[in-house]
C-alpha positions in Angstrom: -13.3 -24.0 18.1 -10.0 -24.4 20.0 -8.4 -21.6 22.0 -5.6 -21.4 19.5 -8.0 -21.1 16.6 -9.9 -18.3 18.4 -6.6 -16.5 19.0 -5.7 -16.7 15.4 -9.1 -15.6 14.2 -9.1 -12.6 16.5 -5.6 -11.7 15.4 -6.6 -11.8 11.8 -9.5 -9.4 12.4 -7.5 -6.9 14.4 -4.5 -6.9 12.2 -6.8 -6.4 9.2 -8.4 -3.4 11.0 -4.9 -1.8 11.4 -4.3 -2.6 7.7 -7.3 -0.4 6.9 -5.9 2.6 8.7 -2.5 2.2 7.3 -3.8 2.5 3.8 -6.4 5.2 4.5 -3.5 7.5 5.2 -1.8 6.5 1.9 -4.7 7.5 -0.3 -6.8 10.1 1.6 -4.9 13.0 -0.1 -5.4 11.8 -3.7 -8.6 13.7 -4.4 -7.4 16.7 -2.4 -4.4 17.8 -4.6 -6.0 20.7 -6.3 -7.5 22.1 -3.1 -4.1 21.8 -1.4 -2.5 23.6 -4.3 -4.9 26.5 -3.8 -4.7 26.5 0.0 -0.9 26.6 0.1 -0.5 28.7 -3.0 1.6 26.2 -4.9 2.7 27.3 -8.4 1.7 23.8 -9.7 0.1 20.6 -8.5 3.4 18.8 -8.4 4.0 20.3 -4.9 0.8 18.7 -3.6 1.5 15.3 -5.1 5.1 15.5 -3.7 3.6 15.4 -0.2 2.4 11.9 -0.8 5.7 10.9 -2.3 7.5 12.3 0.7 5.1 10.4 3.0 5.7 7.2 1.1 9.5 7.6 1.2 9.3 8.0 5.0 7.0 5.0 5.0 9.3 2.7 3.0 12.8 4.0 4.0 12.9 2.6 7.6 11.1 -0.7 6.7 14.2 -2.9 6.9 15.2 -1.6 10.4 11.6 -2.0 11.5 11.8 -5.5 10.1 14.7 -6.2 12.4 12.6 -5.0 15.3 9.7 -7.2 14.1 12.0 -10.2 14.4 13.0 -9.2 17.9 10.4 -7.4 19.9 6.6 -7.6 20.6 4.8 -7.2 17.3 1.7 -6.1 19.1 3.5 -3.1 20.6 5.2 -2.3 17.3 1.8 -2.3 15.5 0.1 -0.2 18.2 2.8 2.4 18.4 3.1 2.6 14.6 -0.6 3.4 14.1 -0.5 6.0 16.9 2.5 7.8 15.3 0.9 7.5 11.9 -2.3 9.1 13.2 -0.5 11.9 15.0 1.3 12.8 11.9 -2.0 13.1 9.9 -3.5 15.1 12.7 -0.6 17.5 12.6 -0.9 17.8 8.8 -4.4 19.1 9.1 -3.0 22.1 11.1 0.1 22.7 9.0 0.4 26.5 8.4 2.9 26.2 5.6 4.6 23.7 3.3 7.6 22.9 5.5 5.3 22.0 8.4 3.2 19.9 6.0 6.3 18.0 4.9 7.3 17.4 8.5 3.9 16.1 9.3 3.8 13.6 6.4 7.3 12.4 7.3 6.1 11.6 10.8 3.0 9.9 9.4 5.0 7.8 7.0 7.5 6.6 9.6 4.6 5.5 11.9 2.9 3.6 9.1 6.2 1.9 8.3 5.8 -0.3 11.4 2.8 -2.2 10.0 3.9 -4.5 7.1 7.1 -6.1 8.5 5.4 -6.9 11.8 2.0 -7.9 10.5 3.1 -10.0 7.5 5.7 -12.0 9.5 3.1 -12.5 12.3 0.4 -13.8 10.0 2.8 -16.0 8.0 3.9 -17.7 11.2 0.4 -18.2 12.4 -0.8 -19.7 9.1 2.1 -21.7 7.6 -0.1 -23.9 5.4 -2.6 -21.3 4.2 -0.5 -18.2 4.0 -2.0 -16.9 0.8 -5.5 -17.2 2.2 -4.6 -15.5 5.5 -2.7 -12.7 3.9 -5.6 -12.3 1.5 -8.0 -11.9 4.4 -6.0 -9.2 6.1 -5.7 -7.7 2.6 -9.5 -7.0 2.9 -8.5 -4.5 5.5 -6.4 -2.7 3.0 -9.3 -2.8 0.5 -11.5 -1.1 3.0 -8.9 1.5 3.8 -8.1 2.2 0.2 -11.8 2.6 -0.5 -12.8 4.7 2.4 -9.7 7.1 2.2 -10.4 8.8 -1.1 -14.2 8.5 -1.1 -14.6 10.1 2.3 -11.9 12.7 1.8 -13.3 13.7 -1.5 -16.9 13.8 -0.3 -16.1 15.6 2.9 -13.9 18.3 1.3 -16.3 18.8 -1.5 -19.2 19.3 0.9 -17.2 21.9 2.9 -15.6 23.7 0.0 -18.4 26.3 -0.2 -17.9 27.3 3.4 -14.2 26.7 4.1 -12.8 27.3 0.6 -9.5 25.7 -0.3 -8.9 24.8 3.4 -11.7 22.3 3.2 -9.1 19.5 2.6 -8.0 19.9 6.2 -11.2 18.6 7.8 -11.2 15.0 6.6 -7.5 14.8 7.2 -8.1 15.8 10.9 -10.9 13.4 11.3 -8.9 10.5 9.9 -6.1 11.4 12.3 -8.2 11.5 15.4 -10.0 8.2 14.5 -6.6 6.5 14.0 -5.5 7.7 17.5 -8.6 6.0 19.0 -8.0 2.8 17.0 -4.4 2.6 18.2 -5.5 2.9 21.8 -8.1 0.2 21.3 -5.7 -2.1 19.6 -3.1 -1.8 22.4 -5.9 -2.5 24.9 -7.7 -5.4 23.2 -5.0 -7.2 21.1 -3.4 -10.3 22.6 0.3 -10.1 23.5 2.7 -12.5 21.8 3.4 -15.8 23.5 6.7 -16.0 25.5 7.9 -18.8 23.3 7.6 -16.6 20.2 9.5 -13.8 22.0 12.3 -16.2 22.9 12.7 -17.3 19.3 12.5 -13.7 18.0 15.3 -12.6 20.4 17.7 -15.0 18.6 16.5 -14.2 15.1 19.3 -11.7 14.1 21.9 -14.5 14.5 20.6 -16.1 11.4 21.7 -14.8 8.0 19.0 -13.4 5.7 20.5 -15.1 2.6 23.5 -17.4 2.9 25.0 -16.7 -0.5 25.6 -13.6 -2.7 23.8 -15.3 -5.6 20.6 -15.5 -3.5 21.0 -11.9 -2.5 21.2 -10.9 -6.2 18.1 -12.9 -7.0 16.2 -11.3 -4.2 17.3 -7.7 -5.0 16.4 -8.2 -8.7 12.9 -9.5 -7.7 12.4 -6.5 -5.4 13.4 -4.1 -8.2 11.1 -5.8 -10.7 8.1 -5.5 -8.4 8.8 -1.8 -7.8 7.6 -1.4 -11.4 4.3 -3.0 -10.5 4.1 -0.7 -7.4 4.9 2.4 -9.6 2.0 1.6 -12.0 -0.4 0.8 -9.2 0.2 4.0 -7.3 0.2 6.0 -10.5 -3.4 4.8 -11.2 -4.4 6.7 -8.1 -2.5 10.0 -8.5 -2.4 10.2 -12.3 -6.1 9.0 -12.3 -7.1 11.8 -10.0 -5.6 14.4 -12.2 -6.8 12.8 -15.4 -10.4 12.6 -14.3 -10.5 16.2 -12.9 -8.6 17.9 -15.8 -9.4 15.8 -18.8 -12.9 14.6 -17.9 -14.0 17.5 -15.7 -14.9 15.5 -12.7 -15.6 17.2 -9.4 -13.4 16.6 -6.3 -16.1 14.6 -4.6 -16.9 12.4 -7.6 -13.2 11.9 -8.3 -12.9 10.5 -4.8 -15.7 8.1 -5.5 -14.2 7.0 -8.8 -10.6 6.5 -7.4 -12.1 4.4 -4.5 -13.5 2.0 -7.1 -9.9 0.8 -7.7 -9.8 -0.7 -4.2 -13.3 -1.8 -3.3 -13.3 -5.1 -5.4 -10.1 -6.3 -3.7 -12.1 -7.0 -0.6 -13.4 -10.0 -2.6 -10.4 -10.7 -4.9 -7.7 -10.6 -2.2 -9.0 -13.6 -0.1 -10.3 -15.3 -3.3 -7.1 -15.3 -5.3 -5.0 -15.6 -2.1 -6.8 -18.9 -1.5 -6.5 -20.1 -5.1 -2.8 -19.2 -5.2 -2.2 -21.7 -2.3 -2.4 -24.2 -5.1 -0.4 -22.3 -7.7 1.2 -19.1 -6.6 3.1 -18.1 -9.8 0.3 -19.0 -12.2 -2.4 -17.0 -10.5 -0.2 -14.0 -9.8 0.9 -13.8 -13.4 -2.7 -14.1 -14.6 -4.2 -11.3 -12.5 -1.3 -8.9 -13.4 -1.6 -9.6 -17.2 -5.3 -8.8 -17.1 -4.6 -5.6 -15.1 -2.1 -4.6 -17.7 -4.7 -4.7 -20.4 -7.1 -2.6 -18.3 -4.5 0.0 -17.6 -3.8 0.4 -21.3 -7.4 0.8 -22.3 -8.5 3.0 -19.4 -7.9 6.4 -21.0 -9.7 5.2 -24.2 -13.0 4.2 -22.5 -16.0 6.6 -22.5 -16.4 8.8 -19.5 -19.3 6.7 -18.3 -17.1 3.5 -18.3 -14.5 4.9 -16.0 -16.0 3.3 -12.9 -16.6 -0.2 -14.4 -13.1 -0.2 -15.8 -11.5 0.8 -12.5 -13.6 -1.8 -10.7 -12.2 -4.5 -12.9 -8.7 -3.2 -12.7 -8.7 -3.1 -8.9 -10.3 -6.6 -8.7 -7.3 -8.1 -10.5 -4.4 -5.8 -9.8 -4.8 -5.5 -6.0 -5.1 -9.3 -5.7 -1.4 -9.6 -6.7 -0.2 -8.2 -3.4 -1.2 -11.0 -0.9 0.0 -13.6 -3.4 3.4 -12.0 -3.9 3.7 -11.5 -0.1 2.8 -15.1 0.5 5.4 -16.2 -2.0 8.0 -14.1 -0.4 7.2 -15.4 3.1 7.5 -19.0 1.9 10.9 -18.2 0.4 12.7 -17.5 3.7 12.9 -19.0 7.2 10.5 -17.6 9.9 13.4 -16.1 11.9 14.2 -13.6 9.2 10.8 -12.8 7.6 10.5 -9.4 9.2 13.8 -8.3 7.8 13.2 -9.8 4.4 9.8 -8.2 4.0 11.1 -4.9 5.4 13.9 -4.9 2.9 11.6 -6.0 0.0 9.2 -3.1 0.5 12.0 -0.6 1.2 13.4 -1.3 -2.3 10.2 -1.9 -4.2 7.9 0.5 -2.4 10.4 3.3 -2.1 11.1 3.4 -5.8 7.6 2.5 -6.8 6.0 5.3 -4.8 8.0 8.0 -6.5 5.1 7.8 -8.9 3.0 10.4 -7.0 5.6 13.1 -7.6 6.5 11.9 -11.0 2.8 11.7 -12.1 2.3 15.3 -10.9 5.4 16.5 -12.7 4.4 14.6 -15.9 1.0 16.2 -15.9 2.6 19.6 -15.4 4.8 18.9 -18.5 1.8 18.1 -20.6 0.8 21.8 -20.5 -2.5 22.4 -22.3 -2.5 18.7 -23.3 -3.4 17.9 -19.6 -6.9 19.0 -20.4 -7.2 16.5 -23.3 -7.8 12.8 -23.1 -5.2 12.0 -25.8 -2.4 13.7 -23.8 -2.5 10.9 -21.2 -2.2 8.0 -23.6 1.6 7.6 -23.5 1.6 7.8 -19.7 -0.9 4.9 -19.4 0.9 2.8 -22.0 4.1 3.2 -20.0 2.4 2.1 -16.8 1.1 -1.0 -18.6 4.6 -1.9 -19.8 5.9 -1.6 -16.3 3.5 -4.2 -15.0 4.5 -6.6 -17.7 8.2 -6.2 -16.9 7.4 -6.7 -13.2 6.5 -10.3 -13.9 10.2 -11.1 -14.0 10.1 -10.8 -10.2 8.0 -14.0 -10.1 11.0 -16.0 -11.5 13.3 -14.7 -8.8 10.8 -15.4 -5.9 10.2 -18.9 -7.3 13.9 -19.6 -7.3 14.2 -18.5 -3.7 11.2 -20.6 -2.7 12.6 -23.7 -4.3 15.8 -23.2 -2.4 14.0 -22.8 0.9 11.9 -25.9 0.4 15.1 -27.8 -0.4 16.7 -26.6 2.8 13.6 -27.5 4.8 13.8 -31.1 3.6 17.4 -31.6 4.7 
């Protein structure tokens, strides 16, 4: 194994570990909504789900500006500082005495987490230009671990402590995740390799290059980003809406809800690298296939018997989550290396910002169901709508394919 290969392999593992923490913080609160409602004395659960929406807005809103930084400064330092700020925000949330303080804490956490994707995705795409899908699929395994650990640990820990701490039991797992993230950020800053001087030199000149040379390409890109925000909306809804559906319609406990929600993410540890690798030979075909299968599973989920909730979510997560590294690889192949940080930052600012409004919207939709929120049938229209959103999001593949063809044409000139 050459020195360069060892460097790349080590970078994959460490960036994947940071990916895990980034997404632990996104989903750890999902099984804790009802406890948080009681602890803060919210009139309805929508206030609790709104905390996640606010955190995700703070996560996606600065992504473009952090993408500019990712094209100019040390990506190692950006990743380390991002995780540290993210973890400090989560630690502060565990001590929040009231709702305004909780809102401030999740905003800090979200802004810290925003550093990850523009820097990490552009870094890995540069390191693996010929197997981008496979490499992004590999670091996607980190996200799978984070998505799985977040709700299952938070739900189990809070459920175990509820008898002694009451509604405040949600604070303990949040604190523990925050402290662990601080330690991980310090270890990453200490152990991760710094970028090579030649890369820094190229990055310093990156802003001189236009993101897209024509207004037509800008329109295609923006349309694609808006299309994929519908996919993101459906995906995040499966967590927040699923948590409320399982607890209120099926009567699941907090701890068991955390286990069930985690089943969405666990299979992607296999499917992300698998489909990422397969898509290197057919990006559009494989992405469309996994999303269409996921669409069917979203639509049937509220219809399956209670005992089939876990198998259904395992299948759904296996296919749906695999779409992310494939779409990211397709996006990275659609633009020059010098602007990848900015392009990815802008992409997730648009798609993620709008898509992650689902946490608040899901909570508000359940509130509007009234007594129907305690029935299975009341959720049918919500799941059908989410399935429709995924189908519409496939239009984004057409736009990204157009951009990729143009980039390949430019590369041959």
